[in-house]
C-alpha positions as a printed Julia matrix, in Angstrom:
406×3 Matrix{Float64}:
  71.31  63.54  41.97
  70.05  60.21  43.29
  70.86  56.78  41.83
  68.51  54.03  42.98
  69.08  50.38  42.21
  65.75  48.53  42.21
  65.48  44.75  42.07
  62.69  42.88  40.29
  63.45  39.25  41.03
  66.75  38.66  39.25
  66.53  41.79  37.06
  67.83  45.25  37.94
  66.43  48.72  37.27
  68.74  51.7   37.77
  66.9   55.01  38.24
  69.21  58.02  37.96
  67.07  60.97  39.07
  68.49  64.38  38.13
  66.85  67.6   39.36
  66.57  70.46  36.9
  66.72  68.23  33.82
  63.94  68.44  31.22
  64.49  65.07  29.53
  64.63  61.35  30.23
  66.96  58.83  28.64
  65.45  55.34  28.86
  67.5   52.28  27.94
  66.9   48.53  27.97
  70.06  46.43  28.11
  69.79  42.83  26.91
  72.77  40.89  28.23
  73.32  38.9   25.04
  75.12  39.91  21.88
  77.14  38.52  18.99
  79.49  36.74  21.41
  76.59  34.52  22.45
  75.72  33.4   18.94
  76.41  29.89  17.72
  77.65  28.97  14.23
  73.98  28.39  13.32
  72.83  31.8   14.62
  75.58  34.18  13.47
  74.03  37.62  13.0
  70.88  36.72  14.96
  71.39  39.46  17.58
  71.59  42.17  14.92
  68.65  40.88  12.89
  66.59  40.55  16.08
  67.41  44.17  16.92
  65.81  45.18  13.61
  62.75  42.99  14.16
  62.21  44.49  17.62
  62.14  48.06  16.34
  60.21  47.41  13.11
  56.57  48.48  12.92
  54.04  45.66  12.55
  50.3   45.14  12.94
  50.47  44.78  16.73
  52.5   48.01  17.02
  51.39  50.0   13.93
  53.46  53.13  14.48
  56.5   51.33  15.78
  58.92  52.39  18.49
  61.07  54.49  16.15
  58.07  56.41  14.79
  56.8   57.06  18.31
  60.16  58.49  19.41
  60.18  60.75  16.36
  56.58  61.83  17.0
  57.51  63.27  20.41
  60.66  64.97  19.09
  63.01  62.5   20.72
  66.11  60.64  19.59
  66.56  56.88  19.58
  69.62  54.67  19.83
  69.68  50.93  19.22
  72.92  48.99  19.14
  74.19  45.42  19.01
  77.6   44.7   20.54
  79.52  41.5   21.34
  78.08  41.23  24.87
  74.77  43.09  24.86
  72.05  44.69  22.77
  70.67  48.05  23.87
  67.4   49.75  22.96
  67.15  53.33  24.08
  65.82  56.8   23.45
  65.83  60.3   24.9
  62.63  62.34  25.08
  61.14  65.2   27.07
  60.06  64.46  30.63
  56.39  64.95  29.79
  56.36  62.65  26.75
  58.83  59.8   27.36
  56.2   57.38  28.66
  54.61  57.06  25.2
  57.69  55.72  23.37
  58.45  53.61  26.44
  55.06  51.92  26.07
  55.79  51.28  22.38
  59.21  49.81  23.19
  57.67  47.59  25.87
  55.12  46.3   23.35
  57.74  45.58  20.72
  60.15  43.82  23.06
  57.36  41.53  24.24
  55.57  40.94  20.91
  58.25  40.54  18.25
  56.72  39.72  14.88
  58.21  36.98  12.7
  55.91  37.65   9.76
  57.71  36.28   6.69
  57.48  39.49   4.64
  58.71  41.59   7.58
  61.52  39.12   8.28
  62.77  39.21   4.69
  62.52  43.01   4.54
  64.62  43.39   7.7
  67.09  40.78   6.41
  67.61  42.94   3.31
  68.18  46.05   5.43
  70.78  44.24   7.56
  72.57  42.93   4.45
  72.76  46.48   3.1
  74.18  47.73   6.4
  76.89  45.06   6.34
  77.76  45.93   2.73
  78.01  49.62   3.63
  80.25  48.82   6.61
  82.54  46.72   4.38
  83.14  49.81   2.23
  84.4   51.7    5.29
  88.07  50.74   5.21
  88.81  51.89   8.74
  85.86  50.03  10.25
  86.72  46.88   8.34
  90.31  47.12   9.55
  89.26  47.22  13.2
  87.11  44.1   12.79
  89.96  42.25  11.08
  92.3   43.22  13.92
  89.97  41.65  16.5
  89.68  38.48  14.42
  93.46  38.27  14.04
  93.93  38.72  17.8
  91.22  36.28  18.95
  90.95  33.83  16.06
  87.75  31.74  16.07
  86.71  32.82  19.58
  83.05  34.03  19.66
  84.12  37.44  21.0
  85.48  38.06  17.5
  82.08  37.46  15.88
  81.16  40.61  13.91
  78.4   42.38  15.85
  76.59  43.15  12.6
  76.85  39.57  11.38
  78.24  38.47   8.03
  76.68  38.35   4.57
  76.71  34.54   4.55
  75.46  34.31   8.12
  72.51  36.66   7.57
  71.55  34.86   4.35
  71.54  31.55   6.23
  69.44  32.71   9.19
  65.95  31.29   9.51
  63.15  32.73  11.64
  63.55  29.69  13.91
  67.23  30.5   14.51
  66.44  34.1   15.44
  63.63  32.91  17.71
  66.13  30.64  19.47
  68.41  33.59  20.13
  65.46  35.71  21.29
  64.26  33.07  23.77
  67.71  33.03  25.36
  68.04  36.83  25.41
  64.59  38.28  26.15
  64.16  36.89  29.65
  64.34  38.44  33.07
  67.81  37.43  34.24
  69.39  39.02  31.17
  67.53  42.36  31.18
  68.74  45.54  32.9
  66.91  48.86  32.59
  68.52  52.27  33.1
  66.47  55.48  33.35
  68.33  58.79  33.63
  67.06  62.37  33.91
  63.76  63.85  35.08
  62.37  60.53  36.21
  60.72  59.76  39.53
  61.88  56.62  41.32
  58.34  55.34  41.86
  57.02  56.09  38.37
  60.19  54.9   36.65
  60.29  51.73  38.71
  56.65  50.96  37.92
  57.06  51.43  34.16
  60.29  49.43  34.07
  58.72  46.72  36.22
  55.84  46.41  33.75
  58.3   45.46  31.01
  60.21  43.05  33.22
  57.04  41.32  34.42
  56.04  40.7   30.79
  59.25  38.75  30.12
  59.6   35.0   30.72
  61.39  33.77  33.83
  63.2   30.93  32.06
  66.83  30.51  33.02
  69.23  29.72  30.17
  72.84  29.95  31.39
  75.25  32.14  29.46
  78.27  30.01  28.61
  81.25  32.24  27.93
  84.87  31.14  27.87
  87.68  33.71  28.18
  89.57  34.35  24.95
  93.25  33.62  24.43
  95.43  35.93  22.35
  96.96  34.71  19.1
 100.19  36.72  18.66
 101.48  37.16  15.15
 101.48  39.33  12.07
  98.91  39.27   9.27
  99.32  41.31   6.09
  96.51  41.77   3.59
  96.88  43.7    0.36
  94.42  46.47  -0.38
  93.84  48.83  -3.29
  94.54  51.99  -1.3
  97.39  54.47  -1.27
  98.22  54.19   2.45
  98.76  51.21   4.7
  96.64  50.75   7.8
  98.52  49.34  10.78
  96.79  47.99  13.89
  98.71  46.56  16.84
  96.51  44.87  19.46
  97.11  43.4   22.91
  94.76  41.25  24.99
  94.41  41.85  28.73
  92.83  38.81  30.44
  90.36  39.12  33.32
  89.86  42.89  33.32
  88.25  43.94  36.62
  87.21  47.47  37.52
  90.72  48.54  38.61
  92.13  46.99  35.44
  89.63  49.02  33.42
  90.8   52.22  35.13
  94.45  51.29  34.64
  93.91  50.52  30.97
  92.21  53.88  30.54
  95.23  55.6   32.05
  97.62  53.57  29.9
  95.62  54.52  26.82
  95.83  58.19  27.78
  99.56  58.05  28.52
 100.35  56.27  25.27
  98.14  57.68  22.57
  94.81  59.21  23.48
  96.1   62.48  24.91
  97.38  65.47  22.97
 100.86  64.68  24.27
 100.68  60.91  24.44
 103.95  59.06  24.03
 103.06  57.71  20.6
 102.0   61.13  19.34
 105.27  62.6   20.57
 107.23  59.77  18.96
 105.71  60.38  15.53
 105.34  64.16  15.77
 108.54  64.84  13.84
 107.72  62.36  11.09
 105.34  62.79   8.17
 105.23  59.04   7.56
 102.37  58.44   9.98
  99.11  60.24  10.6
  95.64  59.53  11.99
  97.38  57.83  14.88
  95.26  56.99  17.9
  94.78  54.26  20.46
  91.63  52.88  22.05
  90.51  50.21  24.49
  87.56  47.83  24.46
  86.48  46.39  27.82
  84.47  43.19  28.16
  83.24  41.08  31.07
  86.33  38.85  31.22
  89.01  40.71  29.26
  89.98  43.93  27.53
  91.69  44.77  24.25
  94.05  47.67  23.68
  94.78  48.7   20.08
  96.97  51.28  18.39
  95.87  52.34  14.9
  97.7   54.42  12.33
  98.0   55.02   8.61
 101.36  55.37   6.92
 103.27  55.1    3.67
 103.44  51.39   2.74
 107.23  51.66   2.58
 107.27  52.69   6.25
 104.8   50.15   7.63
 107.43  47.83   9.13
 109.28  50.67  10.83
 106.05  52.19  12.16
 104.9   48.82  13.5
 108.21  48.26  15.25
 108.15  51.74  16.74
 104.64  51.22  18.21
 105.64  47.92  19.81
 108.89  49.4   21.11
 107.06  52.33  22.72
 104.66  49.93  24.43
 107.38  47.8   25.99
 109.4   50.83  27.06
 106.79  51.26  29.79
 108.06  48.14  31.55
 111.68  48.57  30.48
 113.88  51.47  29.49
 111.33  54.26  29.97
 108.94  53.44  32.82
 106.15  55.93  33.5
 106.59  58.59  36.16
 103.91  58.86  38.83
 103.11  62.47  37.91
 102.63  61.41  34.25
 100.2   58.71  35.36
  98.32  60.96  37.78
  97.9   63.67  35.12
  96.39  61.08  32.81
  94.01  59.87  35.53
  92.93  63.42  36.35
  92.26  64.11  32.65
  90.08  61.0   32.41
  88.14  62.03  35.51
  87.61  65.46  33.97
  86.36  63.96  30.71
  83.96  61.72  32.64
  82.59  64.7   34.58
  81.82  66.53  31.32
  80.24  63.45  29.76
  77.94  62.94  32.74
  76.26  66.27  32.0
  74.3   64.38  29.3
  71.48  62.0   30.26
  72.34  59.85  27.23
  75.97  59.57  28.31
  74.94  58.85  31.9
  72.59  56.03  30.88
  75.26  54.58  28.6
  77.9   54.75  31.35
  75.62  53.21  33.97
  74.44  50.4   31.69
  77.83  49.46  30.27
  79.49  49.58  33.67
  76.81  47.45  35.31
  76.86  44.78  32.6
  80.66  44.64  32.38
  81.41  44.78  36.12
  78.15  44.04  38.0
  78.1   47.11  40.22
  76.36  50.47  40.0
  79.11  53.03  39.34
  79.38  56.52  40.77
  81.43  59.47  39.61
  83.23  59.75  42.94
  83.99  56.03  42.91
  85.34  56.2   39.35
  87.4   59.28  40.17
  88.82  57.58  43.27
  89.7   54.45  41.29
  91.54  56.51  38.67
  93.45  58.26  41.45
  94.57  54.86  42.78
  96.35  54.0   39.53
 100.09  54.42  39.88
 103.1   53.88  37.65
 103.59  50.36  39.01
 100.08  49.41  37.85
 100.94  50.36  34.25
 104.2   48.42  34.35
 102.45  45.33  35.7
  99.71  45.62  33.08
 102.16  45.8   30.18
 103.88  42.67  31.48
 100.55  40.83  31.69
  99.56  41.71  28.14
 102.15  39.48  26.5
 102.86  39.58  22.78
 100.72  41.61  20.34
  98.82  40.73  17.21
  99.71  42.92  14.23
  97.23  43.54  11.42
  98.42  45.38   8.31
  96.25  46.35   5.37
  99.01  47.09   2.91
  98.62  49.94   0.45
  99.31  49.31  -3.21
 102.67  51.1   -3.21
 103.99  48.36  -0.97
 103.49  45.59  -3.53
 103.78  47.22  -6.92
């Protein structure tokens, strides 16, 4: 295994060459997402993602069709801080969909009929997502925690925002995003450093050199409790904490905290609720960004128990820095489990490319498994205690089931 970091001016290409692998995962990371939208361009990143991958007269088959034609799999995604276009294909056929993706990233069509067709598709996706109660709950929790901060902008956009978008507004977002300083390319699998670097460099050279600074301000948490009534039999409870300025060691520490509290089979929260039938589907997760991280606990419960469940989650969190501090062996077991999960995930070229790209964009450094494993091993009980103290007060989001207000 060899990871090469190639520089093309102010853009980076990461070539992760793996012997004995029969496929290549190729990804293009655009360092702009929904967080970088203005009130006039809400949803532009997501709509642009659709325009990039749509077939048009300059690229008749389209990137998606080309990936399918070679038996590959594609993955495109818009997030708060980046948009990623990627695919996995066999080592002897990946260059064809790469050429199609290069063409589409550098010749986006704003034909009016195509634009309106893609707008309709995006509106349908947003409507479908709104029907997913769990997904909607997670978005509401972020908005309750961060308020009007751009990091809380829905990555998919909103119905009103997509309706209001003009081709000119999406072009404005594209001009800021599709330029060399904001593009990182990751190639993982059976890819040669020279060939991969040449093909990636061809895409980068076709992009404009213009420099448009990314202006991002760190978010500030808005503690509190928000209850919304829903026509459902169970209440959904989400308790979220903001961790400011999350560096690479913070990211490792938060991963360990997440494992200790709720992500493991014997996490503290799971143990706390194991004897009760009032709560189920309990899990915790973390979201790491360039200047902060968010840790959230989610559960469903009987509406009559939602206050008790909420209080119990918050109490368990603060026990870490109070009456029940973590033991070092508990923390080290969690770190070892995370290192083991990472090792398994890195057997996949798709997972490797995702890990390399996300890590590089969030903390501008090329990660390694040994480095990540070492960082997890550095996390001790005192790191968790200090992190809990830094998190401050939580934001509580409750989608109250109908039993609670009948």
